[in-house]
C-alpha positions in Angstrom: 57.5 -46.6 47.2 60.9 -46.2 46.0 59.8 -43.4 43.5 57.6 -41.6 46.1 60.4 -41.0 48.3 63.2 -40.0 46.1 65.0 -37.2 46.4 66.4 -34.1 44.2 69.7 -35.4 45.2 69.2 -39.4 44.4 67.2 -38.9 40.7 69.3 -39.9 37.9 71.9 -37.0 36.4 72.5 -36.4 32.9 74.1 -33.8 30.9 71.1 -32.7 27.7 72.4 -33.6 25.1 70.8 -31.1 22.0 70.2 -32.3 18.8 70.1 -29.1 16.8 69.3 -25.9 17.1 66.4 -24.1 15.1 66.4 -20.9 14.2 66.4 -17.9 16.0 63.1 -17.8 14.7 61.5 -15.0 16.9 63.0 -11.9 19.4 61.8 -14.4 21.9 59.8 -18.4 22.4 57.5 -18.5 25.5 55.8 -22.0 24.6 56.4 -25.1 22.8 53.7 -27.8 21.2 54.2 -30.6 18.5 51.2 -31.8 16.3 52.6 -34.8 14.6 54.3 -32.8 12.1 55.1 -29.4 12.9 56.5 -28.1 15.8 54.5 -24.6 17.3 56.6 -22.0 19.2 54.7 -18.9 21.3 56.6 -15.8 20.1 54.5 -13.2 22.6 51.6 -12.0 19.0 51.6 -14.8 17.0 52.0 -18.4 17.0 54.5 -20.0 14.3 54.7 -23.5 12.8 58.1 -24.8 12.1 60.1 -27.5 10.0 61.7 -29.4 12.9 64.6 -30.2 11.0 65.1 -26.8 9.2 63.3 -24.0 11.8 61.4 -22.5 8.4 58.2 -20.8 9.5 55.8 -22.1 7.6 52.5 -20.9 8.5 51.4 -18.4 11.1 49.1 -17.7 13.8 47.9 -13.8 15.0 47.2 -15.2 18.5 48.4 -14.2 21.7 50.9 -16.5 22.8 53.2 -15.6 26.5 53.4 -18.6 28.4 53.1 -22.0 27.7 52.0 -24.1 24.5 49.8 -27.9 23.9 48.0 -29.7 21.5 45.2 -32.6 22.6 45.3 -33.6 18.1 43.1 -31.5 17.1 43.3 -27.9 19.0 45.7 -25.8 20.3 45.4 -24.9 24.0 47.8 -21.2 24.2 48.1 -19.5 27.2 47.6 -15.7 26.7 47.8 -13.3 30.0 46.0 -14.7 32.7 43.2 -17.4 30.4 44.1 -20.1 27.9 42.9 -20.1 24.4 41.1 -23.4 22.5 42.0 -22.4 18.7 40.8 -24.4 15.8 44.3 -26.1 15.0 42.6 -26.1 10.6 41.6 -23.0 10.9 43.4 -20.7 13.3 39.8 -20.0 14.8 39.4 -19.1 18.2 36.6 -21.6 19.6 36.8 -20.9 23.6 38.8 -19.5 26.7 39.1 -20.6 30.4 41.0 -19.1 32.8 45.1 -19.6 33.5 45.2 -21.3 36.8 48.0 -19.2 37.3 46.2 -16.1 36.6 48.7 -14.4 34.8 51.8 -16.7 35.9 51.9 -19.6 34.3 54.6 -21.1 32.5 54.4 -24.0 30.5 51.4 -26.1 29.6 50.5 -29.5 28.4 48.1 -32.0 27.4 47.8 -34.7 28.6 44.5 -38.0 28.4 41.8 -35.4 28.8 43.8 -32.4 31.2 45.9 -30.3 30.9 48.9 -29.6 32.9 50.3 -26.0 34.0 53.2 -25.1 35.1 53.4 -22.1 37.2 56.7 -20.3 37.6 57.4 -18.9 40.4 55.2 -20.4 42.5 56.9 -23.5 41.6 54.2 -25.4 41.0 52.3 -28.1 37.8 48.2 -28.2 38.3 46.1 -30.3 36.1 43.5 -28.6 35.4 39.7 -29.2 33.6 40.3 -27.9 29.7 36.7 -26.7 29.9 36.2 -25.4 32.8 39.4 -24.1 34.1 39.1 -25.9 37.4 42.1 -27.2 39.5 41.8 -31.1 39.4 45.4 -31.1 41.4 48.7 -29.6 42.3 51.9 -30.3 42.2 55.5 -28.6 44.0 58.9 -28.4 42.4 61.5 -27.2 44.4 62.6 -25.0 41.7 60.9 -22.3 38.9 58.5 -24.3 36.5 58.7 -23.7 33.4 57.5 -26.0 29.8 56.1 -29.1 30.9 55.0 -32.3 28.3 54.0 -36.2 28.8 55.2 -38.8 27.1 54.6 -42.5 27.0 53.4 -42.3 30.5 56.5 -40.0 31.9 55.5 -36.2 33.0 58.7 -34.0 31.9 59.2 -30.5 33.3 62.1 -27.7 32.4 63.5 -25.4 35.3 65.2 -21.9 34.7 66.5 -20.3 37.6 69.7 -18.0 38.3 71.0 -18.9 35.1 70.5 -22.9 34.9 67.8 -25.1 33.6 67.2 -28.9 33.2 64.4 -31.3 32.0 63.0 -33.2 35.3 60.8 -35.8 35.0 58.9 -36.1 37.9 56.8 -38.8 39.9 53.1 -37.7 38.4 51.5 -38.4 41.7 53.3 -37.3 44.1 56.2 -34.7 41.9 59.0 -36.3 43.4 62.4 -36.0 40.6 63.3 -39.2 38.8 65.4 -38.1 36.8 67.3 -34.3 35.4 68.7 -34.0 32.5 71.1 -30.5 33.0 70.9 -28.0 30.3 74.5 -26.4 29.2 75.7 -23.0 30.4 73.6 -20.8 28.2 71.0 -22.7 27.5 67.8 -21.5 28.7 64.3 -23.6 28.6 61.2 -22.1 28.2 58.9 -24.4 26.7 58.7 -27.8 26.5 57.0 -30.7 24.4 57.5 -34.3 23.0 57.8 -35.7 19.8 56.1 -38.4 21.3 59.6 -40.6 20.8 63.5 -39.8 21.0 63.2 -35.8 21.0 61.8 -32.8 23.7 61.9 -29.4 21.7 63.2 -26.9 24.5 62.1 -23.2 24.3 64.5 -21.2 24.6 63.4 -17.9 25.7 65.0 -14.5 24.7 67.4 -16.1 22.9 64.9 -16.9 19.7 66.1 -20.3 19.7 63.9 -24.0 19.9 66.4 -26.9 20.7 66.0 -30.8 19.9 67.1 -31.9 23.0 67.6 -36.1 22.6 65.5 -38.0 25.5 66.9 -40.6 27.7 66.8 -44.0 25.9 63.7 -46.3 28.0 65.0 -49.0 29.9 64.0 -47.6 34.4 64.0 -49.6 37.3 
């Protein structure tokens, strides 16, 4: 029960370690995901596939992308206004759309175990939704604006960006209680967020147009 009742003040806190910066890759980065090889950045009118070491654009999809991006192993999911588009990664073809839970106020997005997890920025919420219908299955509350969302090794992380300050937060997926906080340096805001499944998080940098690779804490939890 300790983890479920832990307050923000009791959460582990550390300074985020930026391993490298990619870009600027565009005028703005709204959503970020990783397909196992390339980092994808939603930049407004298109999706860019980036080399994770150099930041070079190696592929472009002409698809609207003004908030979170996710990858399920075969498809990209992209928030586009009030909807979430499902896109075939191989062809770039639009396969269908569902309503976004925040009705245009959505932020980050992640895929985990057959569901999408969608941040709602100013409402300070994360919704677990059915990827076929958009039905909301569960909602978690935050005490900060929610930006990017990601899952890695059964951990739910999300970005915050409020009053000029940004963090990456690991939260209890059942209660939303904050377990761990990585504080970003001044001026390094987090829009999109995705894990590479190993040692890094990729963080969209909003209007800076940057994608930043941040070191994920070594595991060994109590």
